[in-house]
DRENNUKE-583729 format. One record per residue (C-alpha): residue number from 0; x, y, z. Coordinates in steps of 0.25 Angstrom, whole numbers, plus 5000, padded with zeros to 4 digits. Example, Ala and Ser with C-alpha at 12.3 -4.5 7.8 and 13.67 -1.06 7.14 Angstrom:
<recs>
REC  num    px    py    pz
REC    0  5049  4982  5031
REC    1  5055  4996  5029
</recs>
This chain:
<recs>
REC  num    px    py    pz
REC    0  4688  4984  6195
REC    1  4686  4979  6181
REC    2  4684  4965  6178
REC    3  4684  4960  6164
REC    4  4677  4947  6160
REC    5  4681  4942  6146
REC    6  4672  4930  6147
REC    7  4675  4925  6132
REC    8  4682  4928  6120
REC    9  4692  4925  6109
REC   10  4707  4926  6112
REC   11  4714  4938  6106
REC   12  4722  4929  6096
REC   13  4709  4924  6091
REC   14  4701  4937  6090
REC   15  4701  4938  6075
REC   16  4689  4946  6074
REC   17  4680  4936  6067
REC   18  4665  4936  6069
REC   19  4653  4928  6065
REC   20  4647  4934  6052
REC   21  4633  4930  6057
REC   22  4634  4941  6067
REC   23  4631  4951  6056
REC   24  4618  4943  6052
REC   25  4609  4952  6061
REC   26  4613  4964  6053
REC   27  4610  4958  6040
REC   28  4596  4953  6045
REC   29  4593  4967  6051
REC   30  4595  4973  6037
REC   31  4587  4962  6030
REC   32  4576  4964  6039
REC   33  4575  4979  6036
REC   34  4576  4976  6021
REC   35  4590  4982  6020
REC   36  4599  4975  6009
REC   37  4612  4970  6016
REC   38  4619  4966  6004
REC   39  4627  4978  6001
REC   40  4633  4976  6015
REC   41  4636  4962  6013
REC   42  4642  4964  5999
REC   43  4651  4974  6005
REC   44  4658  4964  6014
REC   45  4656  4952  6004
REC   46  4646  4944  6013
REC   47  4634  4936  6009
REC   48  4622  4938  6018
REC   49  4620  4923  6021
REC   50  4634  4922  6028
REC   51  4629  4931  6039
REC   52  4619  4920  6043
REC   53  4630  4909  6044
REC   54  4636  4909  6059
REC   55  4648  4901  6054
REC   56  4654  4913  6046
REC   57  4664  4921  6053
REC   58  4670  4934  6047
REC   59  4679  4945  6053
REC   60  4671  4954  6062
REC   61  4675  4967  6053
REC   62  4667  4961  6041
REC   63  4655  4960  6050
REC   64  4658  4975  6055
REC   65  4658  4979  6041
REC   66  4646  4972  6037
REC   67  4637  4977  6047
REC   68  4642  4991  6046
REC   69  4639  4990  6031
REC   70  4625  4985  6035
REC   71  4623  4997  6043
REC   72  4627  5006  6030
REC   73  4618  4999  6021
REC   74  4606  4999  6031
REC   75  4609  5014  6034
REC   76  4608  5010  6049
REC   77  4619  5017  6057
REC   78  4615  5008  6069
REC   79  4612  4995  6062
REC   80  4621  4987  6072
REC   81  4613  4993  6083
REC   82  4599  4990  6076
REC   83  4603  4976  6073
REC   84  4608  4973  6087
REC   85  4594  4979  6092
REC   86  4587  4968  6084
REC   87  4596  4957  6087
REC   88  4590  4945  6094
REC   89  4598  4943  6106
REC   90  4590  4931  6111
REC   91  4595  4924  6098
REC   92  4609  4927  6100
REC   93  4615  4914  6107
REC   94  4626  4921  6116
REC   95  4615  4931  6122
REC   96  4604  4921  6123
REC   97  4613  4910  6129
REC   98  4620  4920  6139
REC   99  4606  4925  6143
REC  100  4600  4912  6145
REC  101  4611  4906  6153
REC  102  4614  4917  6163
REC  103  4608  4925  6174
REC  104  4616  4938  6175
REC  105  4622  4948  6165
REC  106  4636  4944  6170
REC  107  4633  4929  6167
REC  108  4627  4933  6154
REC  109  4639  4940  6149
REC  110  4648  4929  6154
REC  111  4640  4919  6146
REC  112  4638  4929  6134
REC  113  4652  4932  6131
REC  114  4655  4917  6130
REC  115  4645  4915  6119
REC  116  4647  4928  6111
REC  117  4661  4924  6105
REC  118  4655  4914  6097
REC  119  4651  4925  6088
REC  120  4664  4932  6086
REC  121  4679  4932  6090
REC  122  4680  4947  6086
REC  123  4676  4952  6100
REC  124  4679  4950  6115
REC  125  4668  4950  6125
REC  126  4671  4954  6140
REC  127  4664  4959  6152
REC  128  4671  4970  6160
REC  129  4666  4972  6174
REC  130  4669  4985  6182
REC  131  4663  4990  6196
REC  132  4651  4997  6190
REC  133  4650  4992  6176
REC  134  4651  4980  6167
REC  135  4656  4981  6152
REC  136  4653  4970  6142
REC  137  4664  4972  6131
REC  138  4665  4967  6117
REC  139  4679  4970  6112
REC  140  4683  4968  6098
REC  141  4696  4960  6096
REC  142  4701  4968  6085
REC  143  4701  4983  6081
REC  144  4690  4983  6069
REC  145  4694  4989  6056
REC  146  4679  4990  6053
REC  147  4671  4998  6063
REC  148  4660  4988  6070
REC  149  4650  4999  6071
REC  150  4637  4991  6068
REC  151  4643  4979  6076
REC  152  4645  4988  6088
REC  153  4630  4994  6086
REC  154  4625  4979  6086
REC  155  4634  4976  6098
REC  156  4628  4988  6106
REC  157  4614  4984  6103
REC  158  4616  4969  6106
REC  159  4624  4971  6120
REC  160  4615  4982  6125
REC  161  4603  4973  6122
REC  162  4610  4961  6128
REC  163  4613  4969  6141
REC  164  4599  4975  6142
REC  165  4593  4961  6140
REC  166  4601  4954  6151
REC  167  4600  4966  6161
REC  168  4585  4968  6159
REC  169  4578  4977  6168
REC  170  4591  4983  6174
REC  171  4595  4989  6161
REC  172  4599  5003  6161
REC  173  4604  5009  6148
REC  174  4611  5021  6155
REC  175  4620  5011  6162
REC  176  4625  5005  6149
REC  177  4637  5010  6140
REC  178  4641  5004  6127
REC  179  4654  5007  6121
REC  180  4661  5005  6107
REC  181  4670  5012  6098
REC  182  4659  5010  6087
REC  183  4647  5017  6094
REC  184  4643  5024  6081
REC  185  4635  5011  6079
REC  186  4625  5015  6090
REC  187  4618  5028  6095
REC  188  4625  5034  6107
REC  189  4612  5033  6115
REC  190  4609  5019  6111
REC  191  4598  5013  6121
REC  192  4602  5023  6132
REC  193  4616  5017  6134
REC  194  4629  5025  6134
REC  195  4636  5023  6121
REC  196  4651  5026  6122
REC  197  4663  5026  6113
REC  198  4672  5014  6116
REC  199  4687  5013  6114
REC  200  4689  4999  6108
REC  201  4683  4992  6096
REC  202  4672  4984  6104
REC  203  4660  4987  6112
REC  204  4656  4987  6127
REC  205  4643  4989  6135
REC  206  4644  4993  6150
REC  207  4634  4992  6160
REC  208  4632  4991  6176
REC  209  4640  4980  6182
REC  210  4628  4976  6191
REC  211  4620  4972  6178
REC  212  4630  4960  6177
REC  213  4623  4954  6189
REC  214  4608  4956  6186
REC  215  4600  4943  6183
REC  216  4594  4943  6169
REC  217  4582  4934  6165
REC  218  4586  4926  6152
REC  219  4577  4929  6141
REC  220  4581  4916  6134
REC  221  4578  4906  6144
REC  222  4566  4900  6136
REC  223  4573  4901  6123
REC  224  4582  4891  6116
REC  225  4596  4897  6115
REC  226  4605  4893  6103
REC  227  4618  4886  6108
REC  228  4631  4894  6105
REC  229  4638  4891  6092
REC  230  4650  4882  6094
REC  231  4658  4888  6083
REC  232  4673  4887  6081
REC  233  4681  4899  6087
REC  234  4679  4912  6078
REC  235  4692  4913  6072
REC  236  4698  4917  6058
REC  237  4698  4902  6055
REC  238  4683  4900  6058
REC  239  4680  4913  6050
REC  240  4688  4909  6038
REC  241  4681  4895  6038
REC  242  4667  4901  6039
REC  243  4669  4910  6026
REC  244  4677  4900  6018
REC  245  4668  4887  6019
REC  246  4660  4891  6006
REC  247  4672  4897  5999
REC  248  4682  4885  5999
REC  249  4681  4883  5984
REC  250  4686  4898  5981
REC  251  4699  4899  5975
REC  252  4704  4911  5983
REC  253  4703  4909  5998
REC  254  4715  4917  6001
REC  255  4717  4927  6014
REC  256  4711  4939  6007
REC  257  4699  4932  6002
REC  258  4696  4925  6016
REC  259  4699  4937  6024
REC  260  4690  4945  6015
REC  261  4679  4935  6018
REC  262  4681  4936  6033
REC  263  4682  4952  6032
REC  264  4696  4953  6037
REC  265  4709  4958  6032
REC  266  4718  4947  6026
REC  267  4729  4950  6035
REC  268  4721  4949  6047
REC  269  4715  4936  6042
REC  270  4728  4930  6040
REC  271  4733  4935  6054
REC  272  4721  4929  6060
REC  273  4724  4915  6054
REC  274  4738  4916  6058
REC  275  4733  4918  6073
REC  276  4725  4906  6071
REC  277  4737  4898  6067
REC  278  4732  4895  6053
REC  279  4732  4899  6038
REC  280  4721  4902  6028
REC  281  4725  4890  6019
REC  282  4725  4881  6031
REC  283  4711  4885  6035
REC  284  4705  4884  6021
REC  285  4711  4869  6020
REC  286  4704  4866  6033
REC  287  4691  4872  6029
REC  288  4691  4864  6016
REC  289  4694  4851  6023
REC  290  4683  4854  6034
REC  291  4673  4858  6023
REC  292  4676  4846  6015
REC  293  4675  4836  6027
REC  294  4661  4842  6030
REC  295  4656  4840  6016
REC  296  4662  4826  6015
REC  297  4655  4822  6028
REC  298  4642  4829  6026
REC  299  4637  4830  6011
REC  300  4636  4823  5998
REC  301  4646  4832  5990
REC  302  4656  4825  5982
REC  303  4670  4826  5985
REC  304  4672  4834  5973
REC  305  4661  4844  5976
REC  306  4667  4846  5990
REC  307  4681  4848  5984
REC  308  4675  4858  5974
REC  309  4668  4866  5986
REC  310  4682  4867  5993
REC  311  4689  4872  5981
REC  312  4694  4859  5974
REC  313  4689  4858  5960
REC  314  4696  4844  5959
REC  315  4691  4833  5968
REC  316  4706  4827  5969
REC  317  4711  4840  5973
REC  318  4701  4841  5985
REC  319  4704  4826  5988
REC  320  4719  4829  5989
REC  321  4716  4841  5998
REC  322  4707  4834  6007
REC  323  4716  4822  6009
REC  324  4728  4831  6011
REC  325  4720  4838  6023
REC  326  4713  4826  6029
REC  327  4721  4814  6025
REC  328  4709  4807  6018
REC  329  4702  4809  6005
REC  330  4688  4816  6005
REC  331  4682  4803  6001
REC  332  4688  4795  6012
REC  333  4684  4806  6022
REC  334  4669  4806  6017
REC  335  4669  4791  6018
REC  336  4674  4792  6033
REC  337  4665  4804  6037
</recs>
């Protein structure tokens, strides 16, 4: 008998494949720590290093796959993802730290963990499949990737093997663990003594004895403060475009090709994702301009003309007409009433 527990996740209609860009930050830091210049890789995908430290920026997952694959090339490290995952601080990762602190068994841990992980991405679906003799923690990609996630898969292998090993503790037996993915060239076949096999779908999974689910673990985070989970808006194409356009609203060309390029997605897929959300690019740019204008009218001493210029309006009167048309009041009236 097989029991599948998809504790969390995004609905199929909203599985657009967007991911928090800061998830690539550990790769960048790994290169910097080893005095390897990451700039050629960043230039290739058109990103600035500082964007990787901003948790509010979302891009399409395939842009991240391509970036970290290129990091691997410039560092000449075939197993870069695996090596980054080995050095990643699990205790500083809120989904892991909070799940470990608030649960007693591996089963409870996974139940909690998979409710916290989706805050990082909507490109994958997490589930736990329980059979008579084994349990499988599965991470399924919601779309077939056109960029092979080789280094991301290596990173995932290191993270989830370490995660499982940490929670299971003294009962760990690598010979009873199997890792599967279509992209196994991101890790050696004999990695840590576990069985590595070729998967048939574009995701990854780790299988282990079902009895491990009911082992009690000792929280290693009990004496440490754990950051509260971020309460961000749902990771959708709208959240993604808002994150990359906030500082570009004064640019002349903000058409589908340009914005899709910033997100790392094909224009056709970008427009289809907007359609699935029931909106359009011009509508979302207008909404973003209004929201940014309100923030500055409330919070700082910029003049109305300066705010308008930042939003792409060279003339104060044009900005005033736009703002009044969208909100029903002038910027001056809004600022006085804020």
